C-alpha positions in Angstrom: -6.5 -17.5 -15.2 -6.6 -16.3 -18.8 -4.6 -13.1 -19.1 -2.2 -11.3 -21.4 1.1 -9.5 -22.0 3.7 -8.2 -24.4 3.9 -10.2 -27.6 7.5 -11.1 -27.1 8.6 -14.0 -25.0 11.1 -14.1 -22.1 14.7 -13.5 -23.2 17.9 -14.5 -21.5 19.6 -11.2 -22.1 18.1 -7.8 -21.7 20.1 -6.6 -24.7 17.9 -8.6 -27.0 14.9 -6.5 -26.0 16.4 -3.8 -28.2 15.6 -5.9 -31.2 11.8 -5.8 -30.3 10.8 -2.1 -30.4 7.1 -2.7 -31.2 4.4 -4.9 -29.8 1.8 -6.0 -32.3 0.6 -9.5 -31.5 -1.8 -10.6 -28.7 -0.1 -12.4 -25.9 -1.5 -14.8 -23.3 -0.4 -13.8 -19.8 -1.0 -16.2 -16.9 1.0 -17.2 -13.9 2.1 -20.0 -11.7 3.9 -20.2 -8.3 7.2 -19.2 -10.0 6.4 -16.2 -12.2 4.3 -14.6 -14.8 3.9 -16.8 -17.9 3.8 -14.9 -21.2 2.9 -17.0 -24.2 3.8 -20.1 -22.4 7.2 -18.9 -21.2 8.0 -17.7 -17.7 9.3 -14.1 -17.4 11.5 -12.4 -14.8 10.5 -8.7 -14.8 12.5 -5.7 -13.6 10.4 -2.6 -13.5 10.6 1.0 -12.5 8.0 3.7 -11.7 7.4 6.6 -14.0 4.4 8.6 -12.8 3.4 10.4 -15.9 1.8 13.5 -14.4 5.0 14.2 -12.4 6.8 15.0 -15.7 5.7 16.5 -19.0 5.1 14.6 -22.3 8.2 16.0 -23.8 10.2 14.2 -21.1 8.6 10.8 -21.3 10.6 9.3 -24.2 13.9 10.1 -22.5 12.7 9.0 -19.1 11.6 5.7 -20.6 14.9 5.3 -22.5 16.9 6.0 -19.3 14.9 3.3 -17.4 15.5 0.8 -20.2 19.2 1.7 -20.3 19.2 1.0 -16.6 18.1 -2.5 -17.1 14.3 -2.2 -16.7 12.1 -4.2 -19.1 8.8 -2.8 -17.6 7.4 0.5 -16.5 4.9 0.9 -13.7 2.5 3.8 -13.1 -0.5 4.7 -11.0 -3.6 6.2 -12.7 -4.4 9.5 -11.0 -8.1 9.8 -10.6 -8.2 13.4 -9.4 -6.2 14.5 -12.4 -8.5 12.8 -14.8 -12.1 13.2 -13.4 -12.0 16.9 -12.6 -15.8 16.9 -11.9 -18.3 14.1 -11.8 -18.4 12.7 -15.3 -16.0 15.4 -16.7 -12.8 13.8 -17.8 -9.4 15.3 -18.7 -6.6 13.4 -20.6 -4.5 16.2 -22.0 -0.9 17.3 -21.6 0.8 15.5 -18.7 -2.4 13.6 -18.0 -2.4 12.0 -21.4 -2.4 8.4 -20.2 -2.8 6.8 -23.6 0.1 8.7 -25.0 2.3 7.7 -22.1 1.4 4.0 -22.4 2.2 4.2 -26.1 5.6 5.8 -25.4 6.4 2.9 -23.2 5.1 0.4 -25.8 7.1 2.0 -28.6 10.3 1.7 -26.5 9.6 -2.1 -26.4 8.8 -2.2 -22.7 6.0 -3.8 -20.7 3.7 -1.8 -18.4 2.0 -2.4 -15.1 -1.1 -0.2 -14.8 -2.0 0.5 -11.1 -5.5 1.9 -11.6 -6.3 2.0 -7.9 -8.0 4.4 -8.1 -6.8 5.2 -4.6 -3.0 5.5 -5.0 -1.5 7.2 -1.9 1.8 8.0 -3.7 2.4 11.2 -1.7 -0.2 12.6 -4.1 -2.9 15.1 -3.2 -5.8 13.3 -1.4 -4.3 10.0 -2.4 -5.5 10.6 -5.9 -9.2 10.6 -5.0 -11.0 13.7 -6.3 -11.8 16.2 -3.6 -15.3 16.7 -5.0 -16.1 13.1 -4.0 -15.8 14.0 -0.4 -18.8 16.3 -0.8 -21.1 13.8 -2.5 -23.7 13.2 0.2 -23.2 10.1 2.3 -19.7 9.3 0.9 -17.1 7.6 3.1 -13.8 6.7 1.4 -12.4 3.2 1.0 -15.1 1.2 2.8 -18.2 -0.7 2.0 -19.9 2.6 1.1 -22.2 2.7 -2.0 -21.5 6.3 -3.2 -17.7 5.7 -3.0 -17.9 2.3 -4.7 -20.2 3.6 -7.4 -17.8 6.4 -8.4 -14.8 4.1 -8.0 -16.3 1.5 -10.3 -17.3 4.1 -12.9 -13.8 5.5 -13.1 -12.2 2.0 -13.2 -14.4 1.0 -16.0 -13.7 4.2 -17.9 -9.9 3.6 -17.7 -10.2 -0.1 -18.6 -12.4 0.7 -21.6 -10.0 3.5 -22.7 -7.2 1.0 -22.7 -9.3 -1.6 -24.5 -10.3 0.9 -27.1 -6.6 1.6 -27.8 -5.8 -2.1 -27.7 -3.2 -1.6 -25.0 -3.8 -4.7 -22.9 -1.4 -7.5 -23.7 -4.3 -9.7 -24.6 -5.0 -7.3 -27.4 -1.4 -6.9 -28.6 -0.5 -4.1 -26.2 2.1 -3.9 -23.5 0.0 -3.8 -20.3 0.7 -7.1 -18.5 -0.7 -6.4 -15.1 -3.4 -4.2 -13.6 -3.8 -3.2 -9.9 -7.0 -2.4 -8.0 -6.9 -0.5 -4.7 -3.5 0.1 -3.0 -2.0 -0.6 0.4 -5.3 -1.3 2.1 -4.7 -4.6 3.9 -3.8 -4.9 7.5 -4.4 -2.0 9.9 -6.4 0.0 7.4 -8.8 -2.8 6.6 -9.1 -3.5 10.3 -9.9 0.2 11.0 -13.1 -0.1 8.9 -14.0 -3.5 10.5 -16.2 -5.9 8.6 -17.1 -3.2 6.1 -13.4 -2.9 5.3 -13.1 -6.6 4.5 -16.3 -6.5 2.4 -14.9 -3.5 0.5 -11.6 -5.2 -0.3 -13.4 -8.3 -1.6 -15.8 -6.2 -3.6 -12.9 -4.3 -5.2 -11.2 -7.5 -6.3 -14.5 -8.9 -7.7 -15.2 -5.6 -9.5 -11.8 -5.6 -11.1 -12.0 -9.2 -12.3 -15.3 -8.4 -13.9 -13.6 -5.9 -16.2 -12.2 -8.8 -18.3 -8.9 -7.1 -19.2 -7.3 -10.4 -20.2 -4.4 -9.8 -17.8 -3.9 -10.7 -14.1 -4.9 -8.3 -11.4 -2.7 -7.5 -8.4 -3.4 -5.9 -5.0 -0.4 -4.3 -3.3 -0.1 -4.9 0.4 -3.3 -6.9 0.6 -2.7 -10.2 2.5 -6.2 -11.4 2.0 -6.4 -10.8 -1.8 -8.8 -13.4 -3.1 -7.9 -15.8 -5.8 -7.0 -15.2 -8.6 -5.9 -11.7 -7.6 -2.2 -11.7 -6.6 -1.1 -10.0 -3.4 2.2 -8.2 -3.6 4.9 -6.9 -1.4 5.7 -3.2 -0.4 8.8 -2.6 1.7 12.5 -2.0 1.8 13.0 -5.7 1.8 10.8 -8.5 0.3 13.0 -11.6 0.3 11.0 -13.2 3.2 7.6 -12.2 1.7 5.3 -15.0 0.7 2.1 -14.7 -1.3 -1.1 -15.9 0.4 -1.5 -18.9 -1.9 1.0 -21.5 -3.2 -0.4 -20.9 -6.6 0.7 -17.3 -6.7 4.1 -15.9 -7.7 6.2 -13.6 -5.5 5.9 -9.9 -6.7 7.5 -6.8 -5.2 5.6 -3.8 -6.5 7.2 -1.2 -4.2 10.9 -1.4 -3.6 11.9 1.9 -2.1 15.4 2.9 -3.3 15.1 6.2 -1.4 12.9 7.8 1.2 10.8 10.8 0.8 11.7 14.3 1.9 9.3 16.3 4.0 9.3 20.0 5.0 11.3 20.5 8.2 13.2 17.3 8.0 16.6 16.3 6.6 16.8 14.1 3.6 17.5 10.3 4.0 19.4 8.5 1.3 19.4 4.7 0.9 22.8 3.4 -0.1 22.8 1.7 -3.5 24.8 -1.2 -2.0 21.8 -1.9 0.3 19.3 -1.5 -2.6 21.3 -4.0 -4.6 21.5 -6.4 -1.6 17.7 -6.3 -1.2 17.1 -6.9 -4.9 19.6 -9.8 -5.1 18.0 -11.4 -2.0 14.6 -11.1 -3.5 15.5 -12.9 -6.6 17.6 -15.3 -4.6 14.5 -16.3 -2.7 12.3 -16.9 -5.7 11.0 -13.4 -6.6 10.1 -12.8 -10.2 8.6 -9.2 -10.6 10.4 -6.4 -8.9 9.6 -2.7 -9.3 11.7 0.3 -8.1 9.2 2.7 -6.6 10.8 6.0 -7.4 9.0 9.1 -8.7 10.7 8.9 -12.1 10.7 12.4 -13.3 11.4 14.0 -10.0 8.8 16.8 -10.0 5.2 17.5 -8.8 4.1 20.3 -11.0 1.2 22.5 -10.0 -0.4 23.5 -6.7 -2.6 20.5 -6.1 0.0 17.7 -6.0 1.7 16.4 -3.0 0.4 15.6 0.5 0.8 17.9 3.5 4.3 19.3 3.7 5.6 17.3 0.8 7.8 19.4 -1.5 6.4 20.1 -4.9 9.6 19.1 -6.6 9.5 15.8 -4.8 12.7 14.0 -5.0 15.1 11.6 -3.2 18.4 13.2 -4.1 18.9 16.1 -6.5 15.6 17.9 -6.5 15.7 18.6 -10.2 17.1 15.4 -11.6 14.7 14.8 -14.4 16.3 11.4 -15.3 14.6 9.4 -12.6 16.7 6.5 -11.3 19.9 8.2 -12.4 19.5 10.6 -9.4 21.5 8.0 -7.4 25.2 8.8 -7.8 25.9 5.0 -8.2 22.8 4.0 -10.1 25.0 2.2 -12.7 25.8 -0.3 -9.9 22.2 -1.4 -10.0 22.3 -1.5 -13.8 25.1 -4.1 -13.5 23.0 -6.0 -11.0 20.1 -6.2 -13.5 22.4 -7.5 -16.2 23.7 -10.2 -13.9 20.2 -11.2 -12.8 19.2 -11.5 -16.5 22.1 -13.9 -17.1 20.4 -16.2 -14.6 16.8 -15.8 -15.7 16.1 -19.2 -17.3 17.7 -21.3 -14.5 16.0 -19.2 -11.8 12.5 -19.6 -13.4 12.8 -23.3 -14.5 15.4 -24.8 -12.2 15.2 -26.7 -8.9 16.4 -24.9 -5.8 18.5 -26.1 -2.9 19.9 -24.3 0.2 23.3 -24.6 1.7 24.7 -23.1 5.0 28.2 -21.7 4.5 28.6 -20.6 8.1 27.0 -18.4 10.7 24.9 -15.9 8.7 26.4 -17.1 5.4 24.4 -19.1 3.0 24.0 -20.3 -0.6 20.8 -20.6 -2.7 21.5 -22.9 -5.7 19.3 -23.3 -8.8 19.9 -26.1 -11.3 17.9 -26.9 -14.5 17.7 -29.9 -16.7 19.9 -28.4 -19.4 22.9 -28.3 -17.0 22.5 -24.7 -15.9 23.6 -23.8 -12.4 23.1 -20.5 -10.6 24.2 -19.7 -7.1 23.7 -16.7 -4.8 26.2 -16.5 -2.0 25.0 -14.3 0.8 26.6 -12.8 3.9 23.8 -11.4 6.0 26.1 -10.4 8.8 25.9 -6.6 9.1 29.3 -6.3 10.7 31.8 -8.9 9.6 33.3 -9.6 6.2 33.8 -13.3 5.5 35.7 -15.7 3.2 33.5 -18.7 2.5 34.1 -22.0 0.7 31.6 -23.1 -1.9 32.2 -26.1 -4.1 35.9 -26.2 -3.1 36.5 -22.5 -4.1 36.9 -19.6 -1.7 34.9 -16.4 -2.1 35.2 -13.0 -0.5 31.9 -11.9 0.9 31.8 -8.4 2.5 29.3 -7.9 5.3 25.7 -7.4 4.1 26.3 -8.6 0.6 25.3 -11.1 -2.0 27.5 -12.5 -4.8 25.8 -13.8 -8.0 27.4 -16.8 -9.8 25.5 -17.5 -13.1 27.5 -20.8 -13.5 27.9 -21.6 -9.8 31.6 -20.9 -10.2 32.4 -17.3 -11.3 31.2 -14.2 -9.5 29.9 -11.6 -12.0 28.5 -9.3 -9.3 28.7 -8.6 -5.6 26.2 -6.1 -4.2 28.8 -4.4 -1.9 31.6 -4.1 -4.5 30.7 -1.0 -6.5 32.6 -1.1 -9.8 30.5 1.6 -11.5 31.6 5.2 -11.3 30.2 7.9 -9.1 29.0 10.9 -11.1 29.1 14.2 -9.1 26.9 17.0 -10.2 26.9 20.8 -9.6 24.3 23.4 -10.2 25.6 26.1 -12.5 23.6 29.3 -12.0 22.6 31.8 -14.6 21.4 35.2 -13.4 17.8 36.4 -13.7 18.9 40.0 -13.4 16.8 42.1 -15.8 18.6 43.6 -18.7 16.2 46.6 -18.9 14.9 48.7 -16.0 11.3 47.9 -16.9 11.6 44.1 -17.0 10.5 43.7 -13.4 6.9 44.3 -12.5 5.0 43.7 -9.2 1.5 43.4 -7.8 0.8 43.7 -4.1 -1.9 41.6 -2.6 -4.5 43.3 -0.3 -4.0 42.2 3.3 -7.3 40.5 4.3 -10.5 40.9 2.4 -10.0 42.0 -1.2 -13.2 43.0 -3.1 -16.2 41.8 -1.1 -16.1 39.2 1.5 -17.4 35.7 0.6 -19.4 35.3 3.8 -19.4 36.2 7.5 -19.7 33.7 10.4 -19.6 33.7 14.1 -16.6 31.5 14.8 -14.4 29.4 12.5 -15.1 27.3 9.4 -12.9 24.4 8.3 -10.5 25.6 5.7 -10.7 22.6 3.4 -14.5 22.3 3.5 -14.6 26.0 2.5 -12.0 26.1 -0.3 -12.6 22.5 -1.5 -8.9 22.6 -2.5 -9.5 25.1 -5.3 -6.7 27.3 -3.7 -4.2 27.0 -0.9 -5.4 30.2 0.7 -8.3 31.3 2.9 -8.5 34.7 4.7 -10.0 34.8 8.2 -10.5 38.4 9.3 -12.0 40.2 12.3 -11.7 43.4 14.3 -11.6 44.2 18.0 -11.2 47.3 20.1 -8.7 48.1 22.8 -9.0 50.9 25.3 -7.2 51.9 28.6 -8.7 49.0 30.5 -6.8 46.6 28.2 -3.4 47.9 29.2 -0.7 45.3 29.7 0.0 43.9 33.2 3.7 44.0 32.7 4.2 41.4 30.0 3.7 41.9 26.3 0.4 41.0 24.7 0.6 37.7 22.8 -1.7 36.5 20.0 -2.2 32.8 20.4 -3.4 30.8 17.4 -4.5 27.1 17.5 -4.8 25.5 14.1 -5.6 22.1 12.6 -3.0 23.0 9.9 -1.2 23.5 7.7 0.1 27.1 8.1 -0.7 30.7 8.9 0.6 34.2 8.1 -0.7 36.6 10.8 -1.3 40.3 10.0 -2.2 42.8 12.7 -3.2 46.3 11.3 -1.8 45.3 7.9 1.7 44.3 9.3 3.0 40.8 9.2 3.6 39.8 12.8 4.6 36.2 12.2 4.1 32.8 10.5 3.7 29.3 11.8 3.3 25.8 10.3 2.8 22.2 11.2 5.4 19.7 10.1 5.7 16.5 8.1 4.3 14.2 10.7 1.7 16.5 12.4 0.0 19.3 10.4 -1.7 20.9 13.5 0.2 23.6 15.4 0.0 26.2 18.1 1.9 29.5 18.1 2.1 32.6 20.3 3.1 35.8 18.6 4.1 38.9 20.6 2.0 41.9 19.4 1.7 45.6 20.0 -1.9 46.7 20.2 -3.1 50.2 19.5 -5.8 52.0 21.4 -9.1 51.8 19.5 -9.8 49.5 16.6 -7.4 46.7 15.7 -7.7 44.6 12.5 -6.6 41.0 12.5 -6.2 39.1 9.2 -5.1 35.5 9.3 -4.0 33.9 6.0 -4.6 30.2 6.5 -2.7 27.9 4.1 -2.8 24.3 3.0 0.2 22.6 1.5 -1.5 19.7 -0.3 -4.1 17.5 1.3 -3.7 14.3 3.4 -2.9 11.4 1.1 -3.5 8.3 3.2 -4.4 6.8 6.5 -7.6 5.7 8.2 -10.5 8.1 7.4 -8.0 10.6 6.0 -10.6 12.5 4.1 -12.0 13.9 7.4 -8.8 15.5 8.4 -9.4 19.2 8.3 -7.4 22.4 8.4 -7.8 26.0 9.7 -8.2 27.6 13.1 -9.9 26.2 16.2 -9.1 29.0 18.7 -7.6 32.5 18.6 -7.0 34.6 21.7 -4.9 37.4 23.1 -3.1 36.8 26.5 -0.9 39.1 28.6 -3.6 41.7 29.1 -4.5 43.4 32.4 -8.0 41.9 32.5 -7.0 38.4 31.3 -7.1 36.7 28.0 -9.5 37.9 25.3 -11.0 35.1 23.2 -11.6 36.1 19.6 -12.8 32.7 18.5 -16.5 33.6 18.7 -16.1 36.9 17.0 -17.7 37.7 13.7 -15.2 36.6 11.1 -15.3 37.7 7.5 -13.9 35.2 5.0 -12.3 35.4 1.5 -11.4 32.4 -0.6 -8.1 32.7 -2.5 -5.8 35.5 -3.5 -6.6 38.5 -5.6 -3.7 37.7 -8.0 -5.2 34.2 -8.4 -8.6 35.7 -9.2 -7.1 37.9 -11.9 -4.9 35.0 -13.2 -1.8 37.1 -13.1 0.3 34.0 -13.8 -1.3 33.4 -17.2 0.6 34.4 -20.4 -2.2 36.6 -21.6 -1.9 38.7 -18.4 1.5 40.0 -19.2 0.2 43.4 -20.1 -2.4 43.5 -17.3 -2.5 47.1 -16.0 -2.4 45.7 -12.5 1.2 44.9 -13.0 3.3 47.9 -11.9 6.8 48.3 -13.5 9.7 48.5 -11.1 13.3 49.4 -11.8 14.2 47.5 -8.7 11.8 45.0 -7.2 11.0 45.4 -3.5 12.7 42.9 -1.2 11.4 41.2 2.0 7.9 42.3 1.1 5.1 39.9 2.0 2.1 39.1 -0.3 3.9 40.3 -3.4 3.7 39.1 -7.0 6.8 39.5 -9.1 7.1 39.2 -12.9 10.3 39.3 -14.9 11.5 38.3 -18.4 14.1 35.5 -18.4 16.4 33.9 -21.1 16.6 30.2 -21.9 19.6 28.6 -20.1 22.2 27.5 -22.5 22.8 23.9 -23.5 20.5 20.9 -22.9 21.2 20.1 -19.2 18.2 19.8 -16.9 17.2 23.2 -15.5 16.1 24.1 -11.9 15.1 27.4 -10.4 17.0 28.3 -7.3 14.5 29.7 -4.7 16.9 29.8 -1.7 16.5 33.6 -1.4 12.8 33.4 -1.1 10.4 32.5 1.7 7.4 30.6 0.5 5.0 30.8 -2.4 4.2 29.7 -5.9 6.0 30.1 -9.3 5.1 29.8 -13.0 7.0 30.0 -16.2 5.0 31.1 -19.3 1.8 30.2 -17.5 3.1 26.7 -16.5 2.9 26.0 -12.8 6.3 25.1 -11.5 4.6 24.5 -8.2 4.9 25.5 -4.5 8.3 26.5 -3.3 9.4 26.5 0.3 13.1 26.3 1.0 12.4 25.7 4.7 15.5 24.9 6.7 15.7 21.5 8.2 16.6 20.9 11.9 20.2 20.7 12.9 19.2 17.9 15.3 17.9 15.4 12.7 20.7 12.9 13.3 22.6 13.6 10.1 25.8 11.6 9.6 28.9 12.6 7.7 29.0 9.2 6.0 26.6 6.4 5.4 27.3 2.8 6.1 25.4 0.5 3.8 25.6 -2.4 6.1 22.5 -3.5 8.0 18.8 -2.9 7.7 17.8 0.5 6.3 15.2 2.7 7.9 14.0 6.3 7.3 16.2 7.6 10.2 19.4 6.2 8.7 21.8 8.0 6.4 20.3 11.5 6.9 22.0 14.4 5.1 21.3 18.1 4.8 20.7 19.0 8.4 20.5 22.8 8.8 20.1 23.2 5.0 17.0 24.0 2.9 14.9 20.9 2.5 14.3 22.0 -1.1 16.3 24.6 -3.0 16.0 23.8 -6.7 12.7 23.2 -8.5 12.7 21.5 -11.9 11.7 23.6 -14.9 11.2 21.5 -18.1 13.1 22.8 -21.0 10.0 22.4 -23.2 8.3 25.2 -21.2 10.9 27.7 -22.5 10.3 29.8 -25.6 13.3 30.8 -27.7 12.7 34.3 -26.3 10.1 36.3 -24.4 9.9 34.0 -21.3 7.9 35.2 -18.4 8.6 34.1 -14.8 5.9 34.9 -12.3 6.4 34.4 -8.6 4.0 34.9 -5.7 5.9 35.4 -2.4 4.0 35.0 0.8 6.5 36.0 3.5 9.1 38.1 1.8 12.4 37.4 0.0 14.9 38.8 -2.4 13.7 38.0 -6.0 16.9 39.5 -7.5 18.8 36.5 -6.2 16.6 33.9 -7.9 18.6 32.0 -10.5 18.0 29.4 -13.2 20.6 26.7 -12.7 21.8 23.9 -15.0 22.5 20.5 -13.5 25.9 19.5 -14.8 28.0 16.4 -14.2 31.3 18.0 -13.1 33.4 15.0 -12.2 33.5 11.2 -12.1 35.1 8.9 -9.6 35.8 5.2 -9.3 37.1 3.0 -6.5 37.9 -0.6 -7.5 39.8 -3.4 -5.7 41.6 -6.4 -7.3 39.1 -8.9 -5.6 36.2 -7.2 -7.4 34.3 -9.2 -10.0 36.2 -8.8 -13.3 33.8 -10.6 -15.7 32.4 -8.5 -18.6 28.7 -9.2 -18.1 27.7 -7.9 -21.5 29.9 -10.4 -23.4 30.2 -13.2 -20.9 28.9 -16.6 -22.1 28.4 -19.1 -19.3 28.3 -21.9 -21.8 32.0 -21.6 -22.3 34.8 -22.1 -19.8 35.5 -18.9 -17.9 37.6 -18.8 -14.9 37.3 -15.0 -14.5 41.0 -14.4 -14.6 40.7 -11.0 -16.2 41.9 -8.2 -13.8 39.5 -5.8 -12.4 39.2 -2.4 -14.1 38.3 1.2 -13.3 35.9 2.5 -15.9 35.1 6.2 -16.3 32.7 8.0 -18.6 31.7 11.6 -19.0 28.3 12.7 -20.3 27.9 12.8 -24.1 29.7 15.8 -25.6 32.2 16.1 -22.7 35.7 14.7 -22.2 37.9 13.9 -19.2 39.8 17.2 -18.9 42.0 16.5 -15.9 42.7 13.8 -13.4 42.5 15.3 -9.9 43.4 12.1 -8.0 44.8 8.7 -8.8 46.3 6.1 -6.5 47.0 2.4 -6.8 47.6 0.9 -3.4 45.4 1.2 -0.4 43.7 4.6 -0.7 40.7 5.5 1.4 37.9 8.0 1.4 35.0 8.8 -0.9 34.6 10.7 -4.2 36.1 14.2 -3.8 37.8 13.2 -0.6 40.1 10.3 -1.6 43.4 10.0 0.3 46.6 8.1 -0.3 47.3 5.2 2.0 50.5 3.7 3.2 50.8 1.9 -0.1 50.8 4.1 -3.2 52.3 3.5 -6.6 54.1 6.6 -7.9 53.1 6.0 -11.5 49.3 6.0 -10.6 48.6 9.5 -12.0 50.6 9.1 -15.2 49.0 5.7 -16.0 45.5 7.1 -15.6 46.2 10.3 -17.5 47.7 8.3 -20.4 44.5 6.2 -20.7 41.9 8.8 -19.9 42.9 12.4 -20.7 40.9 14.0 -23.5 38.7 11.0 -24.0 34.9 10.6 -23.3 35.5 7.3 -21.5 38.3 5.0 -20.5 39.3 1.8 -18.7 42.3 1.3 -16.6 43.3 -2.3 -15.4 44.7 -2.7 -12.0 47.4 -4.8 -13.7 48.3 -2.2 -16.3 52.0 -2.6 -17.2 52.6 1.1 -16.5 52.3 0.5 -12.8 55.4 -1.6 -12.9 56.5 -3.9 -10.1 54.3 -4.6 -7.0 55.7 -2.2 -4.3 53.5 -3.6 -1.5 53.3 -7.4 -1.7 50.5 -8.9 0.4 48.4 -5.7 0.2 45.1 -6.0 -1.6 45.4 -3.4 -4.3 42.7 -0.7 -4.9 42.7 1.9 -7.6 40.9 5.2 -6.8 40.4 7.9 -9.4 38.7 11.3 -9.6 38.5 13.1 -12.9 36.9 16.3 -14.2 34.6 16.4 -17.1 34.3 19.4 -19.4 
């Protein structure tokens, strides 16, 4: 298949990519059963996701640079249809949706790009990336052999392809786009759900994509029946056993999940970096050639309309405001070392012959040899419990449980997935008060409870929320009135308002008082709630504020999943339950503050804002406005919303997004520590039980002005706005834990063409962020220490000179190295004990 890619050829060392910052010559991209072939040379590609709308353009160069520094030579992104085609035939490619600008940022960094056009993407993105307006085009059914859907999908796909062609961004034109994707995660049960029409649609999508003549191969993620020449790719925590559906296709992994997403009402799972490294090493060990880390590089969903139901708007796997993508993992540098080690093996992996050797029960070796004498070996211990010592080519090798060692010369270990030599960087959120300096800096606006202005319409019974708002707002008011007289007196138990809803949430007001709130959860958006109420004799006014929290983003027939109320009644009355469902209900779409655009910068002097010397607390349906200063320094900034309930926030008119610091359950099986060994799943390694599922929300520094910054917050339930803070994400300390049997080869300078017996001693390496130095050493022990960063403990063997040796090497420096055989440690006080050096140091 004729195709194309970056104008530079495969390189044995990632460092050489730095010498090729621009891409200016057309490249021919094809493939065989081993890999992509760019200009006649096979390439091994390590990629990471950066979803451009989840960050802002000012962040893109640094995000791309961080990915490149982490060992990536390619960036992957979806194309977000609903962000670009805002109405039929009306396109938007500005600001964070400037796709061409993003692709060029990646190109100018010397990196390749995988463009996943879809245009369905899932991605925990609103409506799976499909425009909401398409649902209301007559006769449309999503993702099946449906003519209206296919017509609009084809038009958008052509539009994107032609835009890339016009800018000459496909590799066949001299650009950096080496692969394109059509559809996403459709094969298997989804395709089966739609029956024969599903199969026909999948085949049509592949054929339509090929007809675009991009000059680069097309892929289909999780599509086992992808027709030739389209490549089917893997999507999982592990892809070492995955095989493409044709012996002519290479083994690609488009979605390697280093973390797992956080949903409202749930604790936050973390995948250990040792297990991620194990999965990646196994993938390349078993013949993989393109691997993409599927993380939401950028760590934020700005705006109201991003994110599926109950997905946090500052979507993240670890620190909610870490704007530097893959570095959100405390031990990300461990994977960086893995990438360097894999690159040392690239030529032999792609051109060599492979053989398999059993080293014992659950221990094995995969060996690659090429005609030039190159030899690469992967030694794997897939036992999840027992460490092993194995013999390979008359040498012994230490293999911890659930680990892989990489030997670029079939002799010396340069990397083991379980032996983390890279430091752990610990971060803290440093708050800066929002407290107004002048009494008039706070202003408020109180929403009307129920119908504001005129109602939009009146109906007997309920309308579907989403069909009514069409996702133009999160909010829809349902209001009705009913009368109570003496015959409605209670029969001994309190009256209860019962609400049944398809989702996603409700705030219930009786006679203008908030009587309660209820929500679905991350796995089921529908809910039922009973709220005790006190009725008054005569007329009672009921106002229900129905809320969506993003729309469903995937699943069979997902576009038909609705929201809003299905039944409302009052129980506990003398004469039985009173059903209000068939009442006359008056409806109002959206909020009054939204209608008046109170969040926009030109509304600062709007007379609807009422100055307050002290803003009201615990007040529902309240808009707050306050002037804030720019946080000092250049650290990433997050706004701490722990003191608030639920709502929306803007800075200088820019939508920070929804906030909802909902507390996770204390029964979510959280563990004090996480064992990397064994197969990972979303219920493993949970943390944060009983804590807010989201506390900090990223605010890009480019949104701040030098002065005169306006923060606007709409609070639904009630909170304390005076306790909101802007916080800087700061690396406060660094730790390292290295044993003498850890690989000691310097991967950056190692040359496998020379004799190297890896006799250099293992080293602890520490580095503070740029501009900071190691100010103190809080812990140091050479011997058999235990524990984790911030909780290291001395063991039965401890060298008394440990602290002084580390301080001598590290104090007042930005970075340092300490060898486990440093002369300052003196004689071996514990013969026969495997020595480990553990260090914790502060950065300031």
